[in-house]
LUMZAGU-548956 format. One record per residue (C-alpha): residue in three letters; x, y, z. Coordinates in nm, 3 decimals. Layout:
BEGIN
{"ALA", {X, Y, Z}}
...
# end
This chain:
BEGIN
{"GLN", {0.583, 6.084, 1.781}}
{"VAL", {0.848, 6.297, 1.945}}
{"GLN", {1.094, 6.220, 2.223}}
{"LEU", {1.241, 6.506, 2.422}}
{"VAL", {1.553, 6.514, 2.639}}
{"GLU", {1.640, 6.812, 2.859}}
{"SER", {1.990, 6.905, 2.969}}
{"GLY", {2.180, 7.193, 3.124}}
{"GLY", {2.032, 7.195, 3.471}}
{"GLY", {2.244, 7.239, 3.777}}
{"LEU", {2.320, 7.445, 4.085}}
{"VAL", {2.365, 7.819, 4.056}}
{"GLN", {2.374, 8.109, 4.299}}
{"ALA", {2.100, 8.370, 4.305}}
{"GLY", {2.161, 8.631, 4.038}}
{"GLY", {2.343, 8.385, 3.817}}
{"SER", {2.254, 8.241, 3.479}}
{"LEU", {2.186, 7.901, 3.334}}
{"ARG", {2.096, 7.776, 2.988}}
{"LEU", {1.872, 7.474, 2.940}}
{"SER", {1.851, 7.276, 2.619}}
{"CYS", {1.597, 7.030, 2.487}}
{"ALA", {1.685, 6.787, 2.211}}
{"ALA", {1.402, 6.638, 2.008}}
{"SER", {1.398, 6.319, 1.806}}
{"GLY", {1.206, 6.276, 1.484}}
{"ARG", {1.201, 6.471, 1.163}}
{"THR", {0.884, 6.672, 1.231}}
{"PHE", {1.022, 6.891, 1.509}}
{"SER", {0.979, 7.213, 1.314}}
{"SER", {0.601, 7.163, 1.295}}
{"TYR", {0.558, 7.166, 1.674}}
{"ALA", {0.514, 7.453, 1.909}}
{"MET", {0.745, 7.409, 2.208}}
{"GLY", {0.715, 7.500, 2.571}}
{"TRP", {0.901, 7.499, 2.899}}
{"PHE", {0.728, 7.416, 3.227}}
{"ARG", {0.859, 7.373, 3.577}}
{"GLN", {0.752, 7.203, 3.896}}
{"ALA", {0.886, 7.272, 4.243}}
{"PRO", {0.845, 7.021, 4.529}}
{"GLY", {0.493, 7.032, 4.667}}
{"LYS", {0.373, 7.270, 4.397}}
{"GLU", {0.173, 7.238, 4.078}}
{"ARG", {0.346, 7.231, 3.744}}
{"GLU", {0.352, 7.582, 3.602}}
{"PHE", {0.400, 7.738, 3.263}}
{"VAL", {0.731, 7.913, 3.195}}
{"ALA", {0.759, 7.995, 2.825}}
{"THR", {0.645, 7.885, 2.481}}
{"ILE", {0.752, 7.942, 2.122}}
{"ASN", {0.577, 7.875, 1.794}}
{"TRP", {0.699, 7.661, 1.505}}
{"SER", {0.890, 7.941, 1.331}}
{"GLY", {1.036, 8.094, 1.646}}
{"GLY", {0.876, 8.430, 1.573}}
{"TRP", {0.609, 8.419, 1.842}}
{"ARG", {0.688, 8.382, 2.212}}
{"GLN", {0.501, 8.401, 2.539}}
{"TYR", {0.631, 8.407, 2.896}}
{"ALA", {0.495, 8.367, 3.243}}
{"ASP", {0.484, 8.693, 3.435}}
{"SER", {0.728, 8.552, 3.689}}
{"VAL", {1.005, 8.505, 3.431}}
{"ARG", {0.937, 8.775, 3.173}}
{"GLY", {1.244, 8.991, 3.122}}
{"ARG", {1.474, 8.730, 3.277}}
{"PHE", {1.419, 8.418, 3.065}}
{"THR", {1.442, 8.382, 2.688}}
{"ILE", {1.311, 8.088, 2.489}}
{"SER", {1.456, 8.011, 2.146}}
{"ARG", {1.469, 7.725, 1.898}}
{"ASP", {1.692, 7.594, 1.623}}
{"ASN", {1.486, 7.378, 1.391}}
{"ALA", {1.790, 7.271, 1.191}}
{"LYS", {1.933, 7.116, 1.508}}
{"ASN", {1.599, 7.001, 1.652}}
{"THR", {1.660, 7.190, 1.974}}
{"VAL", {1.485, 7.443, 2.193}}
{"SER", {1.663, 7.641, 2.463}}
{"LEU", {1.578, 7.842, 2.769}}
{"GLN", {1.826, 8.109, 2.871}}
{"MET", {1.771, 8.197, 3.235}}
{"ASN", {1.926, 8.512, 3.377}}
{"SER", {1.898, 8.684, 3.714}}
{"LEU", {1.793, 8.358, 3.873}}
{"LYS", {1.607, 8.362, 4.202}}
{"PRO", {1.566, 8.090, 4.466}}
{"GLU", {1.199, 8.064, 4.368}}
{"ASP", {1.312, 7.949, 4.023}}
{"THR", {1.427, 7.623, 4.180}}
{"ALA", {1.233, 7.340, 4.016}}
{"VAL", {1.248, 7.053, 3.773}}
{"TYR", {1.220, 7.204, 3.427}}
{"TYR", {1.036, 7.016, 3.154}}
{"CYS", {1.042, 7.058, 2.780}}
{"ALA", {0.715, 6.992, 2.597}}
{"ALA", {0.591, 6.976, 2.238}}
{"SER", {0.248, 7.065, 2.103}}
{"ARG", {0.101, 6.955, 1.771}}
{"ASN", {-0.107, 7.271, 1.770}}
{"GLY", {-0.020, 7.632, 1.836}}
{"ILE", {0.150, 7.778, 2.139}}
{"ALA", {-0.029, 7.735, 2.470}}
{"THR", {0.023, 7.816, 2.836}}
{"THR", {-0.144, 7.508, 2.985}}
{"GLY", {0.023, 7.170, 3.018}}
{"ARG", {-0.279, 6.977, 2.894}}
{"ALA", {-0.232, 7.136, 2.551}}
{"TYR", {0.103, 6.962, 2.503}}
{"ASP", {0.141, 6.616, 2.357}}
{"TYR", {0.497, 6.514, 2.444}}
{"TRP", {0.714, 6.571, 2.749}}
{"GLY", {1.075, 6.523, 2.844}}
{"GLN", {1.196, 6.371, 3.171}}
{"GLY", {1.303, 6.703, 3.317}}
{"THR", {1.624, 6.861, 3.439}}
{"GLN", {1.681, 6.993, 3.791}}
{"VAL", {1.757, 7.361, 3.844}}
{"THR", {1.857, 7.468, 4.193}}
{"VAL", {1.915, 7.833, 4.280}}
{"SER", {2.082, 7.892, 4.615}}
{"SER", {2.051, 8.204, 4.827}}
# end
């Protein structure tokens, strides 16, 4: 079992940057693929980015590709999401998730979820 805790959310102006972090408990973190999802008020949860166990394979949603970067540090049991050139439409609660299998772009493929961290991008 894995517990995930997100941090780093906040308020930022459009065009700014923010870095989210996710800390995982347990000693099997390195065996999990990790993902970031987000959910805006009144909208469905959507895929943002994912990274495999070694950190060498990444996938991004079209809406964030080129602006966001996902990375992980298995020695520290953390995964991060660097967000640059933020837009108001990036405003959402961002969730960290862990998958026992390979990387995936659908939420149902993930086994563990954090509580989320709020990101608000103002115009």
